[in-house]
C-alpha positions as CSV (number, residue, x, y, z in Angstrom):
1,M,-7.2,-0.6,43.7
2,P,-10.5,0.9,42.4
3,S,-11.8,-1.0,39.4
4,M,-12.8,2.2,37.6
5,I,-9.2,3.3,36.8
6,D,-8.5,3.7,33.1
7,P,-6.1,0.9,32.1
8,K,-3.9,3.5,30.5
9,W,-3.1,4.9,34.0
10,R,-3.1,1.6,36.0
11,Q,0.8,1.5,36.2
12,S,1.0,5.2,37.1
13,Y,-1.5,4.5,39.9
14,E,0.5,1.6,41.2
15,Q,3.7,3.8,41.1
16,L,1.9,6.6,43.0
17,L,0.7,4.1,45.7
18,Q,4.3,2.8,46.1
19,T,5.7,6.3,46.3
20,R,3.1,7.2,48.9
21,A,4.0,4.1,51.0
22,Y,7.7,5.1,50.8
23,I,7.0,8.7,51.7
24,L,4.8,7.7,54.7
25,D,7.6,5.5,55.9
26,R,10.3,8.2,55.5
27,A,8.0,10.9,57.1
28,Q,7.4,8.7,60.1
29,S,11.2,8.0,60.4
30,M,12.0,11.8,60.2
31,K,9.3,12.6,62.7
32,E,10.8,10.0,65.1
33,Q,14.3,11.4,64.6
34,G,13.1,14.9,65.3
35,A,11.5,13.8,68.6
36,E,14.5,11.7,69.7
37,T,16.7,11.9,72.7
38,Q,17.7,15.0,74.6
39,P,21.3,15.1,75.9
40,K,21.8,12.8,78.9
41,D,23.7,15.2,81.2
42,R,24.7,18.9,81.4
43,Q,28.2,18.4,79.9
44,Q,26.8,16.4,77.0
45,A,24.1,19.1,76.6
46,D,26.7,21.8,76.3
47,A,28.8,19.9,73.9
48,E,26.1,18.5,71.7
49,S,23.3,21.0,72.0
50,A,23.9,22.8,68.7
51,T,24.3,19.5,66.8
52,T,21.3,17.9,68.4
53,V,19.2,21.0,67.6
54,N,20.4,21.1,64.0
55,H,19.6,17.4,63.5
56,R,16.2,17.7,65.1
57,D,15.3,20.8,63.0
58,F,16.5,19.1,59.8
59,A,14.5,16.0,60.5
60,L,11.4,18.0,61.3
61,A,11.8,20.2,58.2
62,Q,12.3,17.1,56.1
63,A,9.1,15.5,57.6
64,S,7.2,18.7,56.7
65,S,8.4,18.4,53.0
66,Y,7.3,14.8,52.9
67,H,3.9,15.8,54.1
68,E,3.7,18.3,51.2
69,L,4.7,15.6,48.8
70,L,2.1,13.3,50.3
71,R,-0.6,15.9,49.6
72,E,0.5,16.1,45.9
73,I,0.5,12.3,45.6
74,N,-2.9,12.0,47.2
75,H,-4.2,14.6,44.7
76,A,-2.7,12.7,41.8
77,L,-4.3,9.4,43.0
78,R,-7.7,11.2,43.1
79,R,-7.1,12.6,39.6
80,V,-6.5,9.1,38.3
81,E,-9.6,7.8,40.1
82,E,-11.7,10.7,38.6
83,G,-10.3,10.4,35.1
84,R,-8.4,13.7,35.2
85,Y,-4.9,12.4,35.5
86,G,-2.4,13.5,32.9
87,I,-4.1,16.8,32.0
88,C,-2.3,20.0,32.8
89,E,-4.3,22.0,35.4
90,I,-3.3,25.3,33.7
91,T,-3.5,24.6,30.0
92,G,-6.0,21.7,30.0
93,M,-3.7,19.9,27.5
94,P,-2.3,16.4,28.0
95,I,1.0,16.1,30.0
96,P,3.5,14.1,28.0
97,I,3.9,10.5,29.2
98,K,7.6,10.9,29.6
99,R,7.1,13.7,32.1
100,L,4.4,11.7,34.0
101,K,6.8,8.8,34.3
102,A,9.5,11.1,35.7
103,I,7.2,13.0,38.0
104,S,4.1,10.9,38.5
105,W,2.3,13.4,40.7
106,T,2.8,16.4,38.5
107,R,-0.2,18.6,37.8
108,F,1.4,20.7,35.1
109,S,3.1,20.4,31.8
110,K,6.7,21.5,31.7
111,E,5.9,24.8,30.0
112,A,3.1,25.6,32.5
113,E,5.4,24.9,35.4
114,Q,8.1,27.1,33.9
115,K,5.6,29.9,33.7
116,L,4.7,29.3,37.4
117,D,8.4,29.4,38.2
118,T,9.0,32.7,36.5
119,R,6.0,34.2,38.4
120,G,7.4,32.9,41.7
121,R,4.5,30.5,42.1
122,S,6.5,27.3,41.6
123,S,4.9,24.0,42.5
124,V,6.7,21.7,45.0
125,H,9.8,19.9,43.7
126,F,11.0,16.6,45.1
127,E,13.6,14.1,44.1
128,L,12.9,10.4,44.8
129,P,14.5,7.1,43.7
130,R,13.1,5.3,40.7
131,A,10.0,3.2,41.1
132,E,11.9,-0.1,41.2
133,R,13.7,1.2,44.3
134,L,10.5,2.2,46.0
135,K,9.3,-1.4,46.4
136,G,11.4,-1.9,49.5
137,A,10.0,1.3,51.0
138,G,11.4,0.7,54.5
139,S,15.0,0.1,53.3
140,T,15.4,2.7,50.6
141,D,17.5,5.8,51.3
142,P,16.9,8.6,48.7
143,S,20.0,10.4,49.7
144,S,22.1,7.5,48.5
145,S,20.4,7.3,45.1
146,T,22.4,7.8,42.0
147,D,19.3,8.0,39.9
148,P,18.9,11.1,37.7
149,A,16.8,13.9,39.0
150,P,13.3,14.2,37.5
151,E,14.4,17.4,35.7
152,E,17.0,15.4,33.9
153,M,14.4,12.7,32.9
154,E,11.5,15.0,31.8
155,E,12.8,16.4,28.6
156,E,10.0,16.2,26.1
């Protein structure tokens, strides 16, 4: 970890690194699922073709979403390193800590994001398990998470 990071954001930086490791693992897994097996014979091809195509397309779409999230996380890490983390890119005002804990990569305050939503320019939304579940990146399945969605946690 770079030594120039403001101690105020050190924990957020660590959480972003853990989230990035988790997402890299999931993206690789989804990419592999998308590239997996073709039906073994013609009968199986006819019977399973639609299912196989649907699973492959879902896995590839999910991997694409993970790549979008990785871009957001990498930008957030850079903002921490440059001392710009926690400042809304639209208003220039501090983003409340509670929101940053819920959505550590966010670039916008809740109000600014709502304005973007009403203009059809919404930022990317993702739901991940809580930070303590990210530590075992290879074994965590976000679809089995019972954690509240970030929107439920970010009330200011």
